KOLSE-55900 format. One record per residue (C-alpha): chain; residue in one letter; x, y, z. Coordinates in steps of 0.25 Angstrom, whole numbers, plus 2048, in hexadecimal, padded with zeros to 3 digits. Example, Ala and Ser with C-alpha at 12.3 -4.5 7.8 and 13.67 -1.06 7.14 Angstrom:
<pts>
+-------+------+-----+-----+-----+
: kette : rest :   u :   v :   w :
+-------+------+-----+-----+-----+
:     A :    A : 831 : 7EE : 81F :
:     A :    S : 837 : 7FC : 81D :
+-------+------+-----+-----+-----+
</pts>
This chain:
<pts>
+-------+------+-----+-----+-----+
: kette : rest :   u :   v :   w :
+-------+------+-----+-----+-----+
:     A :    X : 86C : B08 : 4C9 :
:     A :    X : 873 : B14 : 4D1 :
:     A :    X : 874 : B21 : 4CB :
:     A :    X : 883 : B1E : 4CA :
:     A :    X : 882 : B0F : 4C2 :
:     A :    X : 884 : B03 : 4C7 :
:     A :    X : 892 : AFE : 4CE :
:     A :    X : 89C : AF5 : 4C9 :
:     A :    X : 898 : AEC : 4D6 :
:     A :    X : 88B : AED : 4D4 :
:     A :    X : 88B : AEB : 4C6 :
:     A :    X : 892 : ADE : 4C6 :
:     A :    X : 889 : AD8 : 4D0 :
:     A :    X : 87D : ADE : 4C8 :
:     A :    X : 882 : AD7 : 4BB :
:     A :    X : 88A : ACA : 4C3 :
:     A :    X : 898 : ACD : 4BD :
:     A :    X : 8A3 : AD1 : 4C5 :
:     A :    X : 8A8 : ADE : 4C8 :
:     A :    X : 8B7 : ADB : 4C2 :
:     A :    X : 8B0 : AD7 : 4B5 :
:     A :    X : 8A9 : AE4 : 4B5 :
:     A :    X : 8B7 : AEC : 4B7 :
:     A :    X : 8BB : AE3 : 4AB :
:     A :    X : 8B0 : AE7 : 4A1 :
:     A :    X : 8B2 : AF6 : 4A4 :
:     A :    X : 8C2 : AF3 : 4A3 :
:     A :    X : 8BF : AEE : 496 :
:     A :    X : 8B4 : AF7 : 491 :
:     A :    X : 8A8 : AEF : 48F :
:     A :    X : 8A1 : AF5 : 49A :
:     A :    X : 8A8 : B01 : 49F :
:     A :    X : 89D : B06 : 4AC :
:     A :    X : 896 : B16 : 4A6 :
:     A :    X : 899 : B1C : 4B3 :
:     A :    X : 8A4 : B1C : 4BE :
:     A :    X : 8A3 : B22 : 4CC :
:     A :    X : 8AD : B2E : 4D2 :
:     A :    X : 8B3 : B24 : 4D7 :
:     A :    X : 8B5 : B1D : 4CB :
:     A :    X : 8AC : B0F : 4CD :
:     A :    X : 8A4 : B0B : 4C0 :
:     A :    X : 897 : B0C : 4C0 :
:     A :    X : 88D : B06 : 4B6 :
:     A :    X : 87F : B0A : 4B1 :
:     A :    X : 874 : B03 : 4AB :
:     A :    X : 87A : B03 : 49E :
:     A :    X : 888 : AFD : 4A3 :
:     A :    X : 880 : AF0 : 4A8 :
:     A :    X : 878 : AEE : 49B :
:     A :    X : 886 : AEC : 494 :
:     A :    X : 88A : AE5 : 49F :
:     A :    X : 87E : ADB : 49E :
:     A :    X : 882 : ADB : 48F :
:     A :    X : 890 : ADA : 490 :
:     A :    X : 88C : ACC : 49A :
:     A :    X : 884 : AC6 : 491 :
:     A :    X : 88E : AC5 : 486 :
:     A :    X : 898 : AC1 : 48F :
:     A :    X : 890 : AB5 : 492 :
:     A :    X : 88F : AB0 : 486 :
:     A :    X : 89D : AAF : 483 :
:     A :    X : 8A0 : ABB : 47C :
:     A :    X : 8AD : AC3 : 481 :
:     A :    X : 8AE : AD1 : 486 :
:     A :    X : 8B4 : AD8 : 479 :
:     A :    X : 8A8 : AD3 : 470 :
:     A :    X : 89E : AD7 : 47A :
:     A :    X : 8A4 : AE4 : 47B :
:     A :    X : 8A2 : AE5 : 46C :
:     A :    X : 892 : AE2 : 46C :
:     A :    X : 890 : AEA : 477 :
:     A :    X : 898 : AF6 : 470 :
:     A :    X : 891 : AF3 : 462 :
:     A :    X : 888 : B00 : 461 :
:     A :    X : 883 : AFA : 457 :
:     A :    X : 87D : AEF : 45F :
:     A :    X : 86D : AF4 : 466 :
:     A :    X : 869 : AED : 472 :
:     A :    X : 85E : AE7 : 46B :
:     A :    X : 869 : AE1 : 463 :
:     A :    X : 871 : ADD : 46F :
:     A :    X : 865 : AD6 : 475 :
:     A :    X : 861 : ACE : 468 :
:     A :    X : 871 : ACB : 468 :
:     A :    X : 86F : AC7 : 476 :
:     A :    X : 862 : ABC : 473 :
:     A :    X : 868 : AB6 : 467 :
:     A :    X : 876 : AB1 : 470 :
:     A :    X : 86C : AAE : 47B :
:     A :    X : 864 : AA6 : 472 :
:     A :    X : 871 : AA0 : 46A :
:     A :    X : 876 : A9D : 47B :
:     A :    X : 86A : A97 : 480 :
:     A :    X : 869 : A8D : 474 :
:     A :    X : 878 : A87 : 476 :
:     A :    X : 877 : A86 : 483 :
:     A :    X : 869 : A7E : 480 :
:     A :    X : 872 : A76 : 475 :
:     A :    X : 87C : A74 : 47F :
:     A :    X : 871 : A70 : 489 :
:     A :    X : 86D : A64 : 47F :
:     A :    X : 879 : A60 : 47D :
:     A :    X : 87D : A5D : 48C :
:     A :    X : 86D : A57 : 48C :
:     A :    X : 872 : A4D : 480 :
:     A :    X : 881 : A4A : 486 :
:     A :    X : 878 : A46 : 493 :
:     A :    X : 870 : A3B : 48B :
:     A :    X : 87C : A35 : 482 :
:     A :    X : 883 : A34 : 48D :
:     A :    X : 877 : A2E : 496 :
:     A :    X : 876 : A25 : 48A :
:     A :    X : 884 : A20 : 489 :
:     A :    X : 888 : A29 : 47B :
:     A :    X : 895 : A2E : 479 :
:     A :    X : 892 : A3A : 46F :
:     A :    X : 898 : A47 : 46C :
:     A :    X : 88E : A53 : 46D :
:     A :    X : 88B : A55 : 45F :
:     A :    X : 888 : A47 : 460 :
:     A :    X : 87D : A48 : 469 :
:     A :    X : 876 : A52 : 465 :
:     A :    X : 876 : A4C : 458 :
:     A :    X : 86F : A3E : 45D :
:     A :    X : 866 : A45 : 466 :
:     A :    X : 863 : A51 : 461 :
:     A :    X : 85E : A5C : 464 :
:     A :    X : 84F : A5C : 46B :
:     A :    X : 854 : A51 : 473 :
:     A :    X : 854 : A52 : 482 :
:     A :    X : 859 : A4A : 48D :
:     A :    X : 84E : A4B : 497 :
:     A :    X : 845 : A41 : 48D :
:     A :    X : 84F : A38 : 48F :
:     A :    X : 84E : A39 : 49E :
:     A :    X : 83F : A3A : 49E :
:     A :    X : 83F : A2D : 495 :
:     A :    X : 849 : A28 : 4A0 :
:     A :    X : 83F : A2B : 4AC :
:     A :    X : 833 : A25 : 4A4 :
:     A :    X : 83A : A19 : 49E :
:     A :    X : 846 : A17 : 4A8 :
:     A :    X : 842 : A09 : 4AE :
:     A :    X : 83F : A04 : 4A2 :
:     A :    X : 844 : 9F8 : 49A :
:     A :    X : 843 : A01 : 48C :
:     A :    X : 84B : A0C : 494 :
:     A :    X : 856 : A04 : 498 :
:     A :    X : 858 : 9FE : 48A :
:     A :    X : 856 : A0A : 483 :
:     A :    X : 862 : A11 : 48C :
:     A :    X : 86C : A02 : 48B :
:     A :    X : 86A : A05 : 47B :
:     A :    X : 86B : A14 : 47B :
:     A :    X : 879 : A12 : 483 :
:     A :    X : 87E : A0C : 479 :
:     A :    X : 87C : A13 : 46D :
:     A :    X : 886 : A1B : 466 :
:     A :    X : 886 : A27 : 45E :
:     A :    X : 882 : A1E : 451 :
:     A :    X : 877 : A17 : 458 :
:     A :    X : 871 : A24 : 45D :
:     A :    X : 872 : A29 : 44E :
:     A :    X : 86C : A1D : 44A :
:     A :    X : 85F : A1E : 451 :
:     A :    X : 85D : A2D : 44F :
:     A :    X : 85E : A29 : 440 :
:     A :    X : 853 : A1F : 440 :
:     A :    X : 84A : A28 : 449 :
:     A :    X : 84A : A31 : 442 :
:     A :    X : 847 : A29 : 435 :
:     A :    X : 83B : A24 : 43B :
:     A :    X : 837 : A2F : 43E :
:     A :    X : 838 : A33 : 430 :
:     A :    X : 82F : A28 : 42E :
:     A :    X : 827 : A2A : 436 :
:     A :    X : 825 : A3A : 431 :
:     A :    X : 822 : A34 : 423 :
:     A :    X : 816 : A2A : 427 :
:     A :    X : 80E : A35 : 42E :
:     A :    X : 80F : A3D : 424 :
:     A :    X : 80D : A35 : 41A :
:     A :    X : 800 : A32 : 421 :
:     A :    X : 804 : A25 : 426 :
:     A :    X : 7F9 : A22 : 431 :
:     A :    X : 7FE : A1F : 43F :
:     A :    X : 7F8 : A10 : 43F :
:     A :    X : 7FD : A0D : 432 :
:     A :    X : 808 : A03 : 42F :
:     A :    X : 812 : A0D : 429 :
:     A :    X : 810 : A16 : 438 :
:     A :    X : 812 : A08 : 43F :
:     A :    X : 81C : A03 : 43B :
:     A :    X : 824 : A11 : 43D :
:     A :    X : 81F : A0F : 44D :
:     A :    X : 825 : A02 : 44C :
:     A :    X : 831 : A07 : 445 :
:     A :    X : 830 : A10 : 451 :
:     A :    X : 82E : A07 : 45C :
:     A :    X : 83B : 9FE : 454 :
:     A :    X : 845 : A0C : 454 :
:     A :    X : 844 : A0C : 465 :
:     A :    X : 844 : 9FC : 467 :
:     A :    X : 84F : 9FB : 45E :
:     A :    X : 857 : A09 : 464 :
:     A :    X : 854 : A08 : 471 :
:     A :    X : 849 : 9FF : 479 :
:     A :    X : 83E : 9F4 : 475 :
:     A :    X : 833 : 9FE : 472 :
:     A :    X : 828 : 9F6 : 475 :
:     A :    X : 81A : 9FB : 46E :
:     A :    X : 816 : 9FF : 47D :
:     A :    X : 821 : A07 : 47E :
:     A :    X : 81F : A0D : 46F :
:     A :    X : 810 : A0F : 473 :
:     A :    X : 817 : A17 : 480 :
:     A :    X : 820 : A1E : 477 :
:     A :    X : 815 : A21 : 46C :
:     A :    X : 80D : A27 : 479 :
:     A :    X : 819 : A32 : 47C :
:     A :    X : 81B : A35 : 46E :
:     A :    X : 80C : A3C : 46E :
:     A :    X : 80B : A40 : 47E :
:     A :    X : 81A : A45 : 481 :
:     A :    X : 81A : A53 : 47A :
:     A :    X : 82B : A4F : 478 :
:     A :    X : 827 : A44 : 46F :
:     A :    X : 81B : A49 : 467 :
:     A :    X : 824 : A56 : 464 :
:     A :    X : 82F : A4D : 460 :
:     A :    X : 826 : A45 : 455 :
:     A :    X : 81E : A51 : 452 :
:     A :    X : 82B : A5A : 44E :
:     A :    X : 82D : A4E : 442 :
:     A :    X : 81D : A50 : 43C :
:     A :    X : 812 : A54 : 444 :
:     A :    X : 808 : A48 : 449 :
:     A :    X : 815 : A3F : 449 :
:     A :    X : 812 : A3D : 459 :
:     A :    X : 804 : A36 : 459 :
:     A :    X : 806 : A2E : 44C :
:     A :    X : 813 : A29 : 450 :
:     A :    X : 80E : A27 : 45C :
:     A :    X : 7FE : A20 : 457 :
:     A :    X : 808 : A19 : 44C :
:     A :    X : 812 : A12 : 458 :
:     A :    X : 802 : A0F : 460 :
:     A :    X : 7FF : A07 : 453 :
:     A :    X : 80A : A01 : 451 :
:     A :    X : 80B : 9FA : 45F :
:     A :    X : 7FC : 9F8 : 45F :
:     A :    X : 801 : 9EF : 451 :
:     A :    X : 80B : 9E8 : 457 :
:     A :    X : 805 : 9E5 : 463 :
:     A :    X : 7F7 : 9E0 : 45D :
+-------+------+-----+-----+-----+
</pts>
């Protein structure tokens, strides 16, 4: 900064705003520069630039200029409190944007499947943990298989009620899996194997013909892919490995 401060043009360039904007802020008393040249031109000092930064921050978040002035002119709020408030506002904005991004992902998935749902229904059905890239990865792995084609044909015809039923069935099955493991049922015992068969039948009835070979492959993912492992471990510790073993035991039982 020169000894007599910044010109309005220099400030406009630094802050990426127009000279007209700075003139308006001065006219309404929101940002009046600390000095003037002998010719009457505005000269801004570092404190003015700090205030301009605050103004632009609140403006970006949608605050009206009158409210910004009230916030910045409140002498009871310290600079540290301003920073804490800004951090909270930014955190809320980030969360909001993340929610919007998730809603768009779910909308894309529903549209691809031919499901006509409202945004609220999409959140309700797919849940907040679903990631569209999982579907894309599955298509890359199995997109040329009959099982994948059958899954897409069925999914494309499902209504909101169908997806809610499927979700309810899966939640009930997961609850039974957790209860069996918690009760100490061995993975190669009758209870565990029957639940593994129920798991396979759930896939057969709703998506595609899940053969025992395919079911073995899914079991492998449950312990080799951290995303699947985390899904089951979040239900109860040890469930991913237990379900894997139960699926293999069930396949052995039926193929023997």
